[in-house]
C-alpha positions in Angstrom: 38.2 127.1 110.2 36.4 129.0 107.8 38.0 130.6 104.7 37.8 134.6 104.5 34.4 134.1 101.8 33.2 131.7 103.9 33.0 134.3 107.0 32.1 137.2 104.9 29.1 135.1 103.6 28.2 133.8 107.3 28.6 137.5 108.7 26.1 138.9 106.0 23.8 136.2 106.4 23.9 137.0 110.4 23.8 140.5 110.1 21.1 140.8 107.8 18.6 138.0 109.6 19.4 140.6 112.5 18.6 143.6 110.9 15.2 141.8 109.2 14.1 141.0 112.7 15.3 145.1 113.5 13.3 146.1 110.5 9.9 144.1 111.4 9.6 145.6 115.2 10.4 149.2 113.7 7.6 147.9 110.6 5.4 147.0 113.9 5.6 150.1 115.3 5.2 152.4 113.0 2.0 150.1 111.6 0.5 149.6 114.8 -1.1 153.4 115.8 -2.4 153.4 111.9 -4.4 149.9 113.0 -2.2 147.4 110.5 0.5 144.9 111.2 4.1 145.8 109.3 2.8 142.8 107.0 -0.6 144.1 106.1 1.6 147.3 105.4 3.7 145.3 103.4 0.9 143.8 101.1 -0.9 147.0 101.2 2.7 149.1 100.2 2.9 146.5 97.3 0.1 147.7 95.7 -0.2 151.6 95.9 0.8 152.2 92.5 -1.2 149.4 91.0 -3.0 146.4 91.6 -1.4 143.0 91.3 -2.2 139.5 91.5 -1.3 137.8 95.1 1.2 135.8 92.8 2.8 139.0 92.1 3.1 140.6 95.2 4.2 137.5 96.6 7.6 137.1 94.4 8.1 141.1 95.5 7.9 140.6 98.8 9.9 137.0 98.5 7.1 135.4 100.4 5.1 132.6 100.0 1.8 133.1 97.9 -0.3 131.6 100.6 0.9 133.8 103.6 0.2 137.0 101.1 -3.3 135.1 100.1 -4.3 135.1 103.5 -3.1 138.4 104.3 -5.0 139.7 101.4 -8.4 138.3 102.7 -8.1 139.6 105.6 -7.5 143.1 104.4 -10.2 142.7 101.9 -12.5 141.6 104.7 -11.4 144.8 106.7 -12.3 147.0 104.0 -8.5 148.0 103.5 -7.8 146.5 100.0 -10.3 144.8 97.2 -10.3 142.4 94.4 -10.2 143.3 90.7 -11.1 141.4 87.8 -7.8 141.0 86.1 -7.8 141.0 82.5 -4.5 138.7 82.1 -5.9 136.0 84.3 -9.6 135.6 85.0 -9.0 133.3 88.4 -6.0 135.2 89.5 -7.7 138.4 90.7 -6.2 141.4 91.3 -5.1 142.9 95.2 -6.3 147.1 94.7 -5.7 148.9 97.7 -9.3 150.9 99.1 -9.3 154.7 100.1 -9.6 153.3 103.8 -6.2 151.6 103.1 -4.7 154.2 101.4 -5.8 156.7 104.1 -4.3 153.8 106.5 -0.4 154.1 104.7 -1.2 157.8 105.2 -1.7 157.7 108.8 2.0 156.4 109.3 3.9 158.5 106.9 5.1 161.0 109.2 6.6 158.6 112.0 8.0 156.7 109.2 9.4 160.1 107.4 10.5 161.2 111.3 12.3 158.1 111.5 14.3 157.8 108.4 15.5 161.5 109.0 16.7 160.4 112.9 18.8 157.2 111.3 20.4 159.5 107.9 21.5 162.2 110.8 23.2 159.1 112.7 24.8 157.3 109.2 25.2 160.5 107.5 23.0 160.5 104.3 25.6 159.3 101.7 26.5 156.3 103.7 23.1 155.4 104.5 22.8 155.3 100.7 26.1 153.7 100.5 24.6 150.9 102.4 21.3 150.3 100.4 23.4 150.2 97.4 25.4 147.7 98.8 22.5 145.0 100.3 20.6 146.3 96.7 23.8 144.7 95.1 24.0 141.8 97.4 20.7 140.9 96.9 20.9 140.7 93.5 23.8 139.1 93.4 22.3 136.0 95.8 19.2 136.0 93.4 21.6 135.3 90.5 23.2 132.3 91.9 21.8 128.8 92.8 23.1 127.2 95.6 22.5 123.5 93.6 24.8 124.6 90.4 28.6 125.1 91.6 31.3 126.6 89.7 34.7 124.7 90.1 
């Protein structure tokens, strides 16, 4: 029989997998009217504030560099993003959002805001803020732990 810590860990993992699937499905629905996919939206969102190299976007998103490279190439081909020279690294170009990419992201905003308002009403804004903090803390704790270095 599992101990309570193991049970908590298992339940947290299963629940987060389900929540991830729910968020991805929701993101697809929100992004589709703007002509984007959830993955395209995620990559564009990563470079809204400042251009980043593909490896930096991948680290932020927690995915492989190759998957971000494939999406970045598609976004550039569709004029939603562009590659710019990277003064810090000649070969690792920066991905930057174009005006067309920013306009696509802006089209998502109203439905995104409406859903966020509905979710906050459903959960209560304070409770939702507590949950967001808790999953942020959980993610940070998992980042700190290495499965291969057990403490005994």
